[in-house]
N, C-alpha and C positions, 0 to 999 in steps of 0.2 A: 778478572773481569776484563773483557774487551768491548770498546765502544766503535761502532762504525756507522756509516750512513747506510740507509735502506737502499735496496736496488729492486727491479721488478721481480726477481726470484725470491723475494722474502714475502711476497704477498700472502701466501697461504699461511705461512707461520705467524705473521702478525694477525691475520684474521682470527686464526684459531686462539691466539693468546688473548686477543681483545674480547672475543666472545666468552671465553672461559672466565676470565677475570670479571667481566661485567656481570655474567650470570650469578657469581658468588658475591661480588660486592653490592649489587643492587636488588638481591633477593629480599623481598618484604617491602622494598621501596617502589618497585616497578611491577606491573602485573606479570605473573608467572607466565601466562601464554605469550606475552610479548617477549620475555626473555628466551623462552624456549622455542618459539616458532618464527616470530617475525625479525627479531633482532639479528640472528645469525645471517640471514638473507641480506638485511640491511648493511651489516658490516662487510660482507663479501663484495657488495656493490661498492660500497665506499672505498675500500682498498684496491679495487680493480680500477677504479676511476683514478685514484691518487697515484698508482704505480704501474699500470700496465704499459704505458708509453714512456716509461723513465720518469724520474723525479725532477719536476720543474722547480729549480732552486729559487726562481724569482717568485714562486707561489708558496712554497712549503719547504720545511726541513724535517726529515724524519731520522731519528737516531735509534740505534738498537743496542741493546747491552746483551751480551753473551757470556756464559760460563761453560767452558768445555764445549762449544759449538752448540749449546742449548740456549735459546731464546729465553732470556730473563725478564725483558722488559723493553718498552719502547716509548719515545715521545714524538709528538708531532706539533710543530708550530706552523701556523697559516699566517701568511702576510697579506692576504686579500679578503679576509672576511671579518665583519663587524669592526672595520678599521677605525671607526670613531673612537674605540677603546684602545687601539694599538695592535700590536701582534697578538694573535690569539693562540694560546696553548691549548689546543683542541684534545690532545690526548697525552697522558702520562700514566701508563699502566705497567705494573710489576707483578709477575707471577708470585703468588703467595709463598712459594718455596724460597724466594729470593728476597722477600721484604724484610726490612731491618738490616740490610747489608749495604747500604749506601747506593743502591741502583738507581733510585729516583733522583737523588742528588747528582749522581754522575751523569745520567741522562739530561738533566737540566743544563748542567755545565757544558756538556759536550755540545748540545744544541745551540746554545748561546754563543759559544766560542765560534761556531761556524757562521754567525751573522755577520753581515756587512757592518761597517762603522755606523751608517744611517740607521740600520735596523736595531743596532745596540742601543741608541739613544732614544728609540720609541718606546712607549709604555708596553706592557705585556699584561694581558688579561686571561681569564678563564671562567668557565661556568662549571659548577658542581651541584649536584642535588643537594638541597638544604639538609636532608637527613643523613648525607654521607659524612658522618662525623669524623671517621679516621682521616679522610681527605682534607677536611676543614681543618682539623688540628695541624696536619702537616703545613698546609698554606699559610696558617696563622703563625706557625713557628718560624717560617721565613719571611714574616712581616708582610704577607698579603693583605691589602686593605679591601674590606667589603664596600663595593661601590653601588650595588643594588641587589635586592631581592625581587625576583619576579615569577610570574606564573607561567607555565608553558603547557602546551597541549600536544600529546603524542597520539596521532591518528584518532582512533576512537576511544581512546583511553581517558580516565579521569585526569584532572589537571595534576601537574607535578609543580614543585616549587624549587627554583634554582637561586643560588647565590653567585654573584659575580665578584671575584677577587681581582685586584689590579696591583701592579707594581709601577712606579713612575717611569722605569726604564728597564730594558733587558739587563743592563750593567747592574742596576740595583738588585734585581732578582738574583743574578749570578753572585754578587757579593753576599747577600744575604744567605744564599744557599751554602756558600763557603763558611760563613760565621757560624751557621748551624752545625756544620761538619766539625769545626773546631771545638764546639761545646759537647759534642757527643763523644 
C-alpha cells in the first residue's frame, strides 16, 4: 500500500470512490433517489471545489491509499469547519475490496502525520449516521467519544440522525489508532 497526498488530478477517482462507497454504505439509511441521483452531483461539486485549484494545506489535508495504482481509500481533514469541535475528519472512505487491510488506519495515521504541531494538539471530530454501525464500531475501537447526537435535514428528505465522535487531540487519535493496530 502506498499513501500520498491528493492532487487536482485525483478529483475524478476520489469522486467515483466516494459515490460508490456511499451508495453501498448508506443504502437503507438514506433515500435511494438521493443516493442515485442527487449525491453523485453533490460529491462531484465538493471535490471540484476542494481540489480544482490545488490543495489548500491551511484548510484541508487529503490523503490517498493505493494498491498497485488503484485507489483503495481516502481521508480528508478540514481545519476550517465546525472549529468549535476541533479539526473535522470529514471523510474516511475505503473501497470494500480493501476493507480489513488496515487502509483506514493508515489513512488516519498519514493524515495526522502531515499536521502542524498546532494542528496535532487540537481535538478531532467527525459526524457519522447514527445507523452506520460498522463505522461507529471502528470509531469506538479507537476510543472516539460520543459528544452529541443530532438531527439533520437533507434537502427535502426526512430527518436523519447523526452522532459526533471526538478525540481530545489529533495525537490521541493517532496513538489510539496505532494501539488498535497492535491488537489486531
